[in-house]
C-alpha positions as CSV (number, residue, x, y, z in Angstrom):
1,M,17.3,6.1,5.8
2,R,15.8,8.9,6.8
3,K,15.7,10.0,10.5
4,S,12.2,9.6,10.8
5,Q,12.2,6.1,9.9
6,S,15.5,5.3,12.0
7,G,12.7,4.5,14.8
8,L,10.0,3.1,13.6
9,F,11.4,-0.5,14.4
10,V,11.1,0.1,17.7
11,S,7.8,1.7,17.8
12,I,6.3,-0.5,15.2
13,T,7.4,-4.1,17.1
14,V,6.2,-2.4,20.6
15,L,2.6,-1.6,19.0
16,L,2.1,-4.9,17.5
17,L,2.8,-6.7,20.9
18,L,0.5,-4.6,22.7
19,F,-2.0,-5.7,19.8
20,S,-0.8,-9.6,20.3
21,G,-2.4,-9.6,23.5
22,C,-6.1,-9.3,22.4
23,S,-5.9,-12.9,21.3
24,A,-5.3,-15.6,23.5
25,N,-3.9,-18.2,21.2
26,Q,-1.8,-16.0,18.8
27,K,0.8,-18.8,17.4
28,D,-2.2,-20.5,16.3
29,T,-3.5,-18.4,14.3
30,V,-4.3,-19.3,10.8
31,S,-2.6,-18.2,8.1
32,Q,-4.6,-15.0,6.0
33,R,-4.4,-17.2,2.9
34,D,-5.2,-20.8,2.2
35,A,-2.6,-23.4,0.9
36,G,-2.1,-23.3,-3.0
37,A,-3.9,-21.0,-6.1
38,Q,-7.5,-22.2,-7.2
39,A,-6.1,-20.9,-11.0
40,P,-2.6,-20.6,-13.1
41,E,-0.6,-17.5,-12.0
42,V,-1.1,-15.3,-15.1
43,V,2.6,-14.4,-16.7
44,K,2.7,-10.3,-16.4
45,A,5.6,-8.9,-17.6
46,I,5.9,-5.7,-14.8
47,D,7.5,-2.9,-16.2
48,F,9.8,-1.4,-13.6
49,D,10.5,1.3,-15.1
50,E,7.3,2.4,-14.8
51,V,7.2,1.2,-11.2
52,Q,10.2,3.1,-10.3
53,W,8.2,6.6,-11.5
54,Y,5.6,6.0,-8.9
55,A,8.2,4.8,-6.3
56,K,10.2,7.8,-6.4
57,R,6.7,9.7,-6.0
58,A,5.9,7.7,-2.9
59,S,9.5,8.2,-1.8
60,T,9.4,12.0,-2.4
61,A,6.7,12.5,-0.3
62,Y,8.0,12.1,2.5
63,N,10.2,15.3,1.9
64,T,10.0,19.1,2.5
65,E,8.1,21.3,0.0
66,A,11.2,22.9,-1.3
67,E,12.7,19.0,-1.8
68,I,9.3,18.0,-3.5
69,R,9.2,21.0,-6.3
70,A,12.8,20.7,-7.0
71,A,12.5,16.7,-7.6
72,F,9.1,17.6,-9.7
73,P,8.9,21.2,-11.2
74,D,5.0,20.4,-12.6
75,T,4.1,20.4,-8.5
76,V,1.4,23.0,-7.7
77,R,0.3,22.0,-4.5
78,V,1.8,20.4,-1.4
79,S,-0.2,20.2,2.1
80,Q,-0.7,18.9,5.3
81,V,-4.3,18.2,5.6
82,G,-5.3,19.4,9.6
83,N,-3.8,18.0,12.5
84,T,-3.3,14.7,10.6
85,Q,0.3,14.9,9.7
86,V,-0.7,13.2,6.4
87,Q,1.1,14.8,3.5
88,Y,0.2,14.8,0.1
89,F,1.4,16.7,-3.2
90,L,0.0,17.2,-6.5
91,E,1.3,17.4,-10.2
92,L,-0.1,18.8,-12.9
93,D,1.5,17.7,-16.8
94,D,-0.1,19.9,-19.1
95,E,1.1,18.1,-21.8
96,N,-0.1,15.1,-21.6
97,K,-3.2,16.1,-19.8
98,V,-2.2,14.0,-16.4
99,Q,-2.7,15.0,-12.6
100,V,-0.2,12.7,-10.3
101,I,-1.7,12.5,-6.6
102,S,1.7,11.1,-4.2
103,V,0.5,10.6,-0.3
104,R,3.2,10.2,2.2
105,G,3.3,7.0,4.2
106,T,3.6,6.1,8.4
107,A,6.0,9.2,9.5
108,N,5.0,8.7,13.3
109,L,3.7,6.9,16.4
110,K,0.6,8.1,15.8
111,N,0.6,6.8,11.7
112,I,1.8,3.5,13.0
113,K,-0.9,3.3,15.6
114,E,-3.4,4.2,12.9
115,D,-2.2,1.7,10.6
116,V,-2.9,-1.4,13.1
117,E,-6.1,-0.5,14.5
118,Y,-9.0,-1.8,12.9
119,T,-12.0,-0.4,13.6
120,Q,-14.5,-0.1,10.8
121,S,-17.6,1.9,9.7
122,K,-20.1,2.7,7.2
123,N,-19.0,4.9,4.7
124,K,-22.7,6.1,3.6
125,D,-21.3,8.0,0.5
126,L,-19.5,4.6,-0.9
127,D,-22.3,2.6,0.6
128,I,-18.9,0.4,1.7
129,Y,-17.3,-0.7,5.3
130,V,-13.4,1.0,5.5
131,H,-11.2,1.6,8.2
132,R,-12.0,4.2,10.0
133,G,-8.8,6.3,10.6
134,F,-7.7,5.9,6.8
135,D,-11.1,6.7,5.7
136,E,-11.1,9.8,7.7
137,D,-7.6,11.1,6.3
138,A,-9.0,10.5,3.0
139,Y,-11.9,12.7,2.9
140,K,-9.8,15.5,4.5
141,I,-7.4,15.1,1.3
142,Y,-10.2,15.0,-0.8
143,N,-11.8,17.9,0.2
144,D,-8.8,19.8,0.3
145,I,-7.7,19.1,-3.4
146,L,-10.3,18.9,-5.1
147,P,-10.6,22.8,-6.0
148,H,-7.1,22.3,-7.4
149,L,-8.3,19.6,-10.0
150,R,-9.3,19.5,-13.6
151,K,-12.0,17.1,-14.7
152,D,-10.4,16.9,-18.3
153,Y,-7.4,15.7,-17.2
154,S,-6.8,11.8,-16.0
155,V,-5.9,11.0,-12.4
156,R,-2.6,8.7,-11.7
157,L,-1.9,8.0,-7.8
158,T,0.8,6.8,-5.5
159,G,1.5,6.3,-1.7
160,H,3.5,3.9,0.2
161,S,2.4,2.5,3.8
162,L,-0.6,4.4,5.5
163,G,-0.1,7.1,2.6
164,A,-0.9,3.9,-0.2
165,A,-4.4,3.1,1.8
166,I,-5.5,6.6,1.8
167,A,-5.0,7.2,-1.5
168,A,-6.3,4.0,-2.5
169,I,-9.7,5.2,-0.7
170,L,-9.1,8.5,-2.3
171,M,-9.3,6.8,-5.7
172,I,-12.6,5.5,-4.9
173,Y,-13.9,9.3,-4.1
174,L,-12.6,10.2,-7.2
175,H,-13.8,7.5,-9.2
176,E,-17.2,8.1,-8.1
177,D,-17.2,12.1,-8.5
178,G,-16.3,11.4,-12.5
179,F,-12.6,11.7,-13.0
180,E,-10.9,8.9,-14.7
181,V,-8.8,7.1,-12.7
182,Q,-5.6,6.2,-15.2
183,K,-3.7,4.1,-13.2
184,M,-2.7,3.9,-9.2
185,I,0.4,2.0,-7.8
186,N,1.2,1.6,-4.3
187,F,3.8,0.1,-2.0
188,G,3.6,-1.6,1.4
189,Q,-0.1,-1.0,1.6
190,P,-2.1,-2.3,4.1
191,K,-6.2,-3.1,3.9
192,F,-8.7,-1.0,4.1
193,T,-12.1,-2.4,3.4
194,N,-14.0,-5.7,3.4
195,K,-15.0,-8.7,0.9
196,K,-18.0,-6.4,-0.2
197,G,-16.1,-3.4,-0.9
198,V,-13.4,-4.9,-3.0
199,Q,-16.3,-6.5,-5.2
200,R,-17.6,-3.4,-5.3
201,Y,-14.4,-0.9,-6.7
202,H,-12.2,-4.4,-7.6
203,T,-12.3,-2.9,-11.3
204,L,-10.3,-0.2,-10.3
205,P,-7.0,0.2,-12.3
206,L,-5.0,-0.4,-8.2
207,T,-1.2,-2.8,-8.2
208,R,0.1,-2.8,-5.0
209,I,3.8,-3.5,-4.6
210,V,4.6,-6.0,-1.8
211,N,8.4,-6.8,-0.2
212,E,8.3,-10.4,0.5
213,N,8.9,-9.5,3.7
214,D,7.3,-7.1,4.3
215,I,4.6,-7.4,7.9
216,V,2.6,-4.1,6.7
217,P,0.2,-5.3,3.8
218,L,-0.8,-7.9,6.4
219,L,-2.3,-5.8,8.3
220,P,-4.8,-5.2,10.2
221,P,-4.1,-9.3,11.2
222,A,-7.6,-11.2,10.8
223,T,-7.2,-12.2,14.6
224,L,-8.0,-8.5,15.2
225,L,-10.9,-8.1,13.5
226,S,-14.8,-8.3,14.3
227,A,-16.5,-10.9,12.8
228,I,-19.7,-8.3,12.1
229,H,-18.8,-6.4,9.0
230,G,-16.1,-9.4,7.5
231,I,-12.3,-9.6,7.7
232,Y,-10.1,-6.8,5.4
233,E,-9.1,-8.1,2.2
234,H,-7.0,-6.7,-0.5
235,M,-7.9,-4.7,-3.7
236,G,-5.9,-4.9,-6.5
237,D,-3.8,-7.1,-8.1
238,E,-0.1,-7.6,-6.7
239,A,3.3,-8.0,-7.5
240,I,6.3,-9.7,-4.5
241,L,9.8,-8.2,-4.8
242,L,12.0,-11.1,-4.2
243,K,15.9,-10.7,-4.1
244,G,17.7,-9.5,-7.3
245,T,15.3,-9.9,-10.4
246,A,12.9,-12.4,-9.2
247,Y,9.3,-11.4,-8.5
248,V,5.6,-12.7,-8.3
249,Y,2.9,-11.8,-10.1
250,L,-0.7,-12.4,-8.4
251,E,-4.3,-11.1,-9.9
252,Q,-6.5,-9.7,-7.2
253,H,-8.3,-13.2,-6.7
254,Q,-5.0,-14.8,-6.2
255,A,-3.5,-12.3,-3.8
256,D,-5.9,-13.6,-1.1
257,T,-5.6,-17.3,-1.4
258,Q,-1.9,-18.1,-1.7
259,K,-0.2,-19.2,1.5
260,V,1.6,-16.5,3.9
261,E,3.5,-17.5,7.1
262,G,1.1,-16.0,10.3
263,F,0.8,-12.6,11.0
264,W,2.6,-12.6,14.2
265,D,5.5,-15.0,13.5
266,N,6.7,-12.8,10.7
267,I,7.2,-9.8,13.2
268,D,11.2,-9.6,13.5
269,H,13.5,-6.8,12.7
270,E,13.6,-7.8,9.0
271,S,10.2,-7.6,8.2
272,V,10.3,-4.2,9.6
273,Q,13.2,-3.0,7.8
274,E,11.5,-4.5,4.6
275,H,8.5,-1.7,4.9
276,F,10.8,1.1,4.5
277,I,10.1,2.9,1.0
278,A,14.2,3.1,0.4
279,N,14.1,-0.7,0.6
280,Y,11.2,-0.8,-2.0
281,L,13.2,1.5,-4.2
282,K,16.2,-0.5,-3.9
283,N,14.4,-3.9,-4.7
284,I,13.1,-2.0,-7.5
285,G,16.0,-1.0,-8.8
286,S,17.3,-4.4,-9.1
287,K,14.9,-5.7,-11.9
288,L,15.1,-2.2,-13.9
289,K,17.3,-4.1,-16.5
290,T,16.0,-7.9,-16.1
291,A,13.3,-8.9,-14.3
292,L,12.4,-12.8,-13.5
293,Q,8.5,-13.8,-12.9
294,V,8.9,-17.1,-10.8
295,P,6.1,-18.9,-9.0
296,F,4.4,-17.9,-5.9
297,A,5.1,-21.8,-4.9
298,D,8.6,-21.5,-5.7
299,R,9.3,-18.3,-4.2
300,E,10.9,-19.5,-1.0
301,V,13.2,-21.9,-2.8
302,Y,14.4,-19.2,-5.1
303,L,15.2,-17.3,-2.2
304,D,17.4,-19.9,-0.4
305,Q,19.0,-20.2,-3.9
306,H,19.7,-16.6,-4.4
307,D,19.5,-14.3,-1.5
308,D,22.4,-12.0,-0.7
């Protein structure tokens, strides 16, 4: 585990506990997803070799520029934008005419606080409400990276945590600018827009990978939200990684209709540890040779029987 991640548990827990005081009855928080799926779950064979391809880049985005360029020789730019400490790197694959953007996730206390703040603001260019902090960082990256992109190359994107949310908004900017977004796979992504935003951009090719006990994809929690613009919702389909070879697949419309435990009841050491990108890589690695899709309703029974 990187040194920068070793202290994240304390920082995240303190911040989340502070925010828990914003509601008088946190223990009575309604689960963020209703019980039971309204439609049968789709059988989806996830290509975990492909998922690992994206995860390695999301992980490497935490490294130094020299380490990034050594790991991915096609890298043409590594940049930290302004005073945000948000780092990204850009690869150009000339043979396949593909450009890959990888955005670094939570790196310090400021970034963690940004993860849990919940202010929505209207993005006039996109005509949707978005998480203000994520959008500001995404727009800075957009302006920084645009001169280095090629319109005749397709785009792939990835990110972890804060970086995943920023990359998802960046995907929308690039889509609106006429780029062909080929695919995006994110890890431990918090929410960044509301229902209308999801409806507007739901056709974009985003897949979210979520560790079963990771709490960050539940951020921002519904109990902290203003009712003016509607609560945050997730965009994209979702693969929930269980222990060993098992995983759950949910289409976009199902990802917000399944029952999960209340947000505040999930805050413990394990749930924070599960957010680290190293644990995503480990969980993906256990599914490379064999992967078994299991129903969402059976996931806890499966974990009880097969947990390490």
